[in-house]
C-alpha positions as CSV (number, residue, x, y, z in Angstrom):
1,M,98.3,176.3,73.8
2,N,97.9,174.2,70.8
3,G,99.1,170.9,72.0
4,K,100.6,168.0,70.1
5,L,99.5,164.4,70.0
6,I,101.6,161.3,70.7
7,I,99.8,158.2,69.4
8,F,100.7,154.7,70.6
9,S,99.4,151.7,68.8
10,A,100.3,148.0,68.8
11,P,98.9,144.5,68.9
12,S,97.7,143.4,72.4
13,G,100.7,142.2,74.5
14,S,103.3,144.3,72.7
15,G,104.1,146.3,75.9
16,K,102.4,149.4,74.6
17,S,100.6,150.2,77.9
18,T,103.8,149.6,79.9
19,L,105.7,152.1,77.6
20,V,102.8,154.6,77.8
21,N,102.7,154.4,81.6
22,Y,106.5,154.9,81.7
23,L,106.3,158.0,79.5
24,M,103.5,159.5,81.5
25,G,105.7,159.0,84.7
26,Q,108.6,160.8,83.0
27,D,106.8,163.9,81.9
28,S,104.1,165.4,84.1
29,S,103.2,167.9,81.4
30,L,101.6,165.2,79.3
31,A,97.9,164.4,79.5
32,F,96.4,161.0,78.8
33,S,93.6,160.8,76.3
34,I,90.9,158.6,77.8
35,S,89.3,156.5,75.1
36,A,85.7,155.3,75.0
37,T,84.8,151.6,74.8
38,S,81.9,149.3,74.9
39,R,83.7,146.6,76.7
40,P,83.1,146.1,80.4
41,P,85.6,147.4,83.0
42,R,88.4,145.1,84.0
43,G,89.5,144.9,87.6
44,S,89.5,148.3,89.3
45,E,88.9,150.3,86.1
46,K,86.5,153.3,86.5
47,H,84.5,155.3,84.0
48,G,86.3,158.5,83.1
49,N,89.7,157.2,84.4
50,E,91.0,154.4,82.2
51,Y,88.1,154.6,79.7
52,F,84.7,156.0,79.2
53,F,82.6,152.9,79.4
54,F,79.4,152.8,77.3
55,T,77.0,150.0,76.3
56,P,77.2,149.0,72.6
57,E,73.9,150.9,72.1
58,E,75.2,154.1,73.7
59,F,78.4,153.8,71.7
60,R,76.5,153.4,68.4
61,A,74.4,156.5,69.3
62,K,77.5,158.6,69.8
63,I,78.8,157.3,66.4
64,E,75.5,158.5,64.8
65,A,75.9,161.9,66.5
66,D,79.5,162.2,65.0
67,E,81.0,162.5,68.5
68,F,84.2,160.6,67.7
69,V,87.5,161.7,66.0
70,E,87.9,158.0,65.3
71,Y,86.3,154.7,66.3
72,E,86.5,151.1,65.4
73,E,84.6,148.0,66.0
74,V,87.7,146.1,67.1
75,Y,85.8,142.8,67.8
76,P,82.1,142.2,67.1
77,G,80.1,144.4,69.4
78,R,83.4,145.7,71.0
79,Y,83.9,149.3,70.1
80,Y,86.8,151.6,70.9
81,G,87.0,155.3,70.0
82,T,88.2,158.8,70.8
83,L,85.7,161.5,71.7
84,K,86.3,164.8,69.8
85,S,85.3,166.8,72.8
86,Q,87.8,165.1,75.0
87,V,90.7,165.7,72.6
88,E,89.9,169.3,71.8
89,E,89.6,170.2,75.5
90,Q,92.9,168.6,76.4
91,L,94.8,170.1,73.4
92,E,93.9,173.6,74.5
93,R,96.0,173.1,77.6
94,Q,98.7,170.5,76.9
95,N,100.2,167.7,74.8
96,V,98.1,164.5,74.7
97,V,99.1,160.8,74.7
98,F,96.8,158.3,73.0
99,D,96.8,154.5,73.6
100,V,94.6,153.2,70.7
101,D,94.2,150.2,68.4
102,V,96.1,150.2,65.1
103,V,93.2,151.5,62.9
104,G,92.5,154.2,65.4
105,G,96.2,155.2,65.5
106,R,96.3,155.5,61.7
107,N,93.0,157.5,61.7
108,L,94.2,159.9,64.4
109,K,97.5,160.5,62.5
110,E,95.6,161.2,59.3
111,Y,93.2,163.6,61.1
112,Y,95.8,165.6,62.9
113,G,98.7,165.3,60.5
114,E,102.0,166.9,61.5
115,R,100.6,167.7,65.0
116,A,100.7,164.0,65.7
117,L,103.5,161.5,66.2
118,F,102.3,157.9,65.5
119,I,104.5,155.3,67.4
120,F,103.9,151.7,66.7
121,V,105.1,149.3,69.5
122,Q,106.0,145.8,68.2
123,A,106.8,142.6,70.1
124,P,109.6,140.5,68.8
125,S,107.2,137.8,67.6
126,V,103.7,136.4,67.8
127,E,104.9,133.7,70.3
128,V,106.1,136.5,72.6
129,L,102.7,138.2,72.3
130,R,101.0,134.9,73.4
131,E,103.3,134.5,76.4
132,R,102.7,138.1,77.5
133,L,98.9,137.8,77.2
134,V,98.8,134.5,79.1
135,G,101.1,136.0,81.7
136,R,98.8,138.9,82.4
137,G,96.3,136.5,84.0
138,D,93.3,138.8,83.3
139,T,92.3,137.6,79.8
140,A,90.3,134.5,79.1
141,P,91.9,131.8,76.8
142,E,89.4,132.3,74.0
143,E,90.0,136.1,74.1
144,I,93.8,135.5,73.9
145,E,93.2,133.4,70.8
146,K,91.1,136.2,69.2
147,R,93.9,138.7,69.9
148,I,96.6,136.4,68.6
149,A,94.7,135.9,65.4
150,K,94.3,139.6,65.0
151,A,97.9,140.4,65.9
152,E,99.4,139.4,62.5
153,F,97.0,141.8,60.7
154,E,97.7,144.5,63.2
155,M,101.4,144.2,62.6
156,T,101.0,145.3,59.0
157,F,100.0,148.8,60.4
158,S,103.6,149.5,61.4
159,Q,104.1,150.8,57.9
160,Y,101.9,153.8,58.6
161,A,103.7,154.8,61.8
162,D,106.2,157.6,62.1
163,R,108.4,155.5,64.3
164,V,108.4,151.8,65.3
165,I,109.8,150.6,68.6
166,V,110.5,146.8,68.9
167,N,109.9,146.0,72.5
168,D,112.3,143.1,72.9
169,D,114.3,144.8,75.7
170,L,112.2,147.0,77.9
171,E,114.9,149.3,79.1
172,K,116.2,149.9,75.6
173,A,112.6,150.5,74.4
174,K,112.1,153.1,77.2
175,S,115.3,154.9,76.3
176,E,114.4,154.9,72.6
177,L,110.9,156.2,73.4
178,L,112.1,159.1,75.5
179,K,114.5,160.2,72.7
180,I,111.7,160.0,70.0
181,V,109.1,161.9,72.1
182,N,111.5,164.6,73.3
183,N,112.7,165.3,69.7
184,F,109.1,165.5,68.5
185,L,108.0,167.9,71.3
186,S,111.0,170.1,70.8
187,L,110.1,170.8,67.2
């Protein structure tokens, strides 16, 4: 099988992960692409499940070895990327869902073209993003401020997406998401 890619991207706190988890629960034939990162695991996250966790040095070595489809230094010393080997292996068997930063989303869409659907999830406002990040309770205040500062820049990437979902009503966003993805996969 030559699978398709469904790429999700958004500023932190937009509800992207909630929508990705919902979609994954609705369609057992979808596989989740596990990104690589140089950030430490949060909570109960495990290497190879939520992310492939590498030190910044290990990550830079993989960049030098051209092992990524895309990567980005999202914050100083904080890398995220998608391993080529992981994607190619999964696409042989199934359709793959990506949860990536905005630059990564754009880069994946450019790399895979029509095989990829780039969905941008947007919160109604920056204020709502702040409330959501604070409400998580797992992010330090200084990290929240970094993410808020970056959110306005990230929102400009919605112009590169195939579809934009404004997540102001979760049930409505879920319904819209299912229609968009089902239409794309049926092509």
